[in-house]
C-alpha positions in Angstrom: -2.3 6.2 47.8 0.4 4.1 50.1 4.1 4.4 49.8 7.2 2.6 50.6 10.5 4.1 50.4 14.4 3.0 50.7 16.2 -0.3 49.1 15.6 -2.4 52.2 11.9 -1.3 52.5 10.5 -2.2 48.9 13.1 -5.5 48.6 11.4 -7.0 51.6 7.8 -5.6 50.8 8.5 -7.3 47.6 10.1 -10.5 49.5 7.1 -11.1 52.2 4.7 -10.3 49.5 2.1 -8.6 51.6 1.2 -6.4 50.0 0.0 -5.1 46.5 2.2 -3.5 44.5 0.6 -1.1 41.9 4.3 0.2 40.7 7.7 1.3 41.3 9.7 4.4 40.8 12.8 4.1 40.7 15.7 7.0 40.1 16.6 7.2 36.5 19.5 8.3 36.6 20.8 5.1 39.3 22.2 2.4 38.0 24.1 0.4 41.5 23.7 -3.4 42.3 21.1 -2.9 44.7 18.8 -0.5 42.7 18.9 -3.3 39.8 18.6 -6.0 42.0 15.3 -4.6 43.3 14.3 -3.8 39.5 15.0 -7.6 38.7 12.9 -9.0 41.4 9.7 -6.3 40.1 10.1 -7.7 36.8 9.7 -11.6 38.7 6.5 -10.7 40.4 5.4 -8.9 37.2 4.9 -5.7 39.3 5.4 -2.0 36.9 8.5 -0.6 36.9 8.5 3.2 35.6 12.3 5.2 36.0 11.7 8.9 37.2 13.2 12.4 38.6 14.6 12.3 41.6 12.2 15.3 42.1 9.5 12.9 41.6 10.6 10.5 43.5 11.1 13.4 46.9 7.6 14.1 46.0 6.1 10.8 46.3 8.4 10.2 49.4 7.8 13.3 51.0 11.9 13.7 52.1 14.9 12.8 50.0 15.5 9.4 51.8 14.1 7.1 49.4 17.6 5.6 48.5 16.4 6.0 44.4 13.4 4.3 45.0 9.4 4.7 45.8 6.6 1.8 45.6 3.2 2.2 45.6 1.2 -0.2 47.5 -1.1 -1.1 49.6 -1.9 -0.3 53.3 -0.1 -2.2 55.4 -2.7 -4.8 57.2 -3.0 -5.1 60.9 -3.3 -8.5 62.8 -6.1 -9.5 65.1 -3.8 -10.1 68.4 -5.0 -13.9 68.4 -2.8 -14.1 65.1 -0.2 -12.4 67.1 -0.4 -14.9 70.0 -0.7 -18.0 67.3 2.6 -17.0 65.8 4.6 -18.8 68.3 8.4 -19.4 66.5 9.5 -20.9 69.3 9.4 -22.9 72.7 8.4 -20.2 74.3 6.1 -16.8 73.3 7.5 -13.5 72.9 5.7 -10.7 72.3 6.3 -7.0 72.4 3.4 -4.8 73.6 4.0 -0.6 72.9 2.3 1.1 75.4 1.9 4.2 73.5 5.4 4.9 71.7 4.9 8.1 69.1 8.1 8.9 67.6 7.7 6.6 64.2 11.6 6.2 64.5 11.2 4.6 67.5 8.8 2.5 66.5 10.5 1.7 63.3 13.6 1.0 65.2 11.7 -1.2 67.8 10.5 -3.5 65.1 13.8 -4.0 63.6 14.6 -4.7 66.4 12.1 -7.4 67.7 12.4 -9.1 64.5 15.9 -9.5 64.8 15.5 -11.0 68.5 13.1 -13.3 67.2 10.0 -12.0 68.5 6.4 -13.6 67.4 5.1 -10.1 67.0 4.4 -6.6 68.0 1.2 -4.8 69.7 0.5 -1.6 69.3 -2.8 0.8 70.3 -4.7 2.9 68.0 -4.9 5.7 69.4 -2.3 8.4 70.5 0.9 6.0 69.0 2.6 6.2 65.9 0.9 3.4 63.3 3.1 2.1 60.2 3.9 4.4 58.0 6.2 4.8 55.4 8.8 6.6 57.5 8.3 4.0 59.9 8.8 0.8 57.4 12.0 2.7 56.1 13.5 2.8 59.7 12.3 -0.7 59.9 14.6 -1.4 57.7 11.8 -3.6 56.2 11.1 -5.4 59.0 7.5 -3.9 59.1 6.6 -6.3 56.5 7.3 -9.7 58.1 6.6 -8.8 61.5 3.2 -9.6 62.7 1.8 -6.0 64.0 -1.8 -6.0 66.1 -3.6 -2.9 66.7 -6.1 -2.9 69.9 -8.0 -0.2 71.0 -6.8 -1.0 75.4 -3.4 -2.1 76.4 -4.5 -2.5 79.8 -7.5 -5.0 78.4 -4.7 -6.4 75.9 -2.3 -7.6 78.5 -5.4 -9.2 81.1 -6.3 -10.7 77.3 -2.7 -12.0 77.1 -2.6 -13.3 80.9 -5.7 -15.4 80.1 -3.7 -17.0 77.6 -1.0 -18.1 79.9 1.5 -15.4 79.0 3.1 -13.6 81.7 3.6 -9.4 81.2 6.9 -8.2 81.9 6.6 -4.1 82.3 10.1 -2.2 81.9 9.4 1.0 84.2 12.1 2.7 86.2 10.0 2.0 89.0 10.8 -1.0 88.8 11.9 -2.9 91.9 13.5 -5.2 90.1 16.4 -5.4 87.6 15.3 -6.1 84.0 18.2 -9.3 84.0 17.1 -11.0 87.1 14.0 -12.4 86.1 13.8 -15.7 84.3 12.4 -15.1 80.4 12.2 -18.9 80.4 8.7 -18.8 80.0 5.5 -17.1 78.1 6.0 -13.5 77.8 4.9 -10.5 76.8 7.6 -7.7 77.2 5.9 -4.0 77.8 7.6 -1.1 77.0 5.9 2.6 77.5 5.9 5.4 75.7 8.7 8.0 75.1 9.1 10.8 78.5 6.3 8.6 80.4 7.1 5.4 80.6 4.5 2.9 81.2 0.8 4.4 82.2 -0.2 3.7 85.7 -2.6 1.0 84.4 -0.8 -1.1 82.5 2.0 -1.3 85.1 -0.8 -2.7 87.7 -1.4 -5.1 85.1 2.1 -6.6 84.7 3.2 -9.8 86.1 6.3 -8.3 87.3 7.5 -4.4 86.7 12.1 -4.6 85.9 13.9 -1.3 85.4 17.2 -1.5 83.6 20.0 -0.2 86.0 21.4 3.8 85.0 24.9 4.4 85.8 25.2 7.6 84.8 24.1 10.8 85.0 20.7 10.4 82.7 17.5 8.7 84.2 16.6 6.7 81.4 17.1 5.0 77.6 15.6 5.7 74.5 12.9 3.4 74.5 14.0 1.8 70.9 17.8 1.0 73.1 15.9 -0.2 76.0 13.7 -2.7 74.0 17.1 -3.8 73.1 18.6 -4.3 75.7 15.3 -6.1 77.1 14.8 -8.5 73.8 18.6 -9.5 73.7 18.2 -10.6 77.7 15.7 -12.4 76.7 18.0 -14.2 73.8 20.4 -14.4 75.6 18.8 -17.0 78.7 16.8 -18.9 76.1 20.2 -19.9 74.2 22.1 -20.1 77.1 19.4 -22.6 78.4 19.5 -24.2 74.7 22.5 -25.3 75.3 
């Protein structure tokens, strides 16, 4: 069985209708409006609701961060890379490629930001990286349910495939000589972010058309990868909005 938990996560999964629901467990002692809306949506969609004790929800979720609701569902269905490229929302493509992000909270935060910034999709590696788990879904506030996510076997090879489809690849790395905000993002592009602590792998960096960095003005040498993702993606948003004015 696969579980997702948290009010936003379950509500967005119901809204997206991308998973099959077995049933939804709701804390029998909670009666607040947000949780009631989840119950009502379950009933509208014919999803069974069971009112259970908090200890049972803790067991299902594996923690106590479930906010009184845990859903038993099918697993997240990943997309093919071609589907992510085809999901182009605006004038220019914007794809986020993650080169080995391992912390599920970072992955969830990046997915949430990618959705908010209007990204077309996210690419993650199959191995040595976080996948979409209940923790990731909760950290993303349910963005996992709307964002196309492709799992690939080799990130460097994937960049070559994206370039073959006329996307420019922009790697964010502290070794980049060019400032992240000096590049014109009014183009079809993929933003490449590296793993916690390690950054972008050397081979992946070599495959990038551009290597940019975020200026660090304090004592620490780098930003958390999810924060860096927010900085990068909203620079893309800023430039594209300015061009559209």
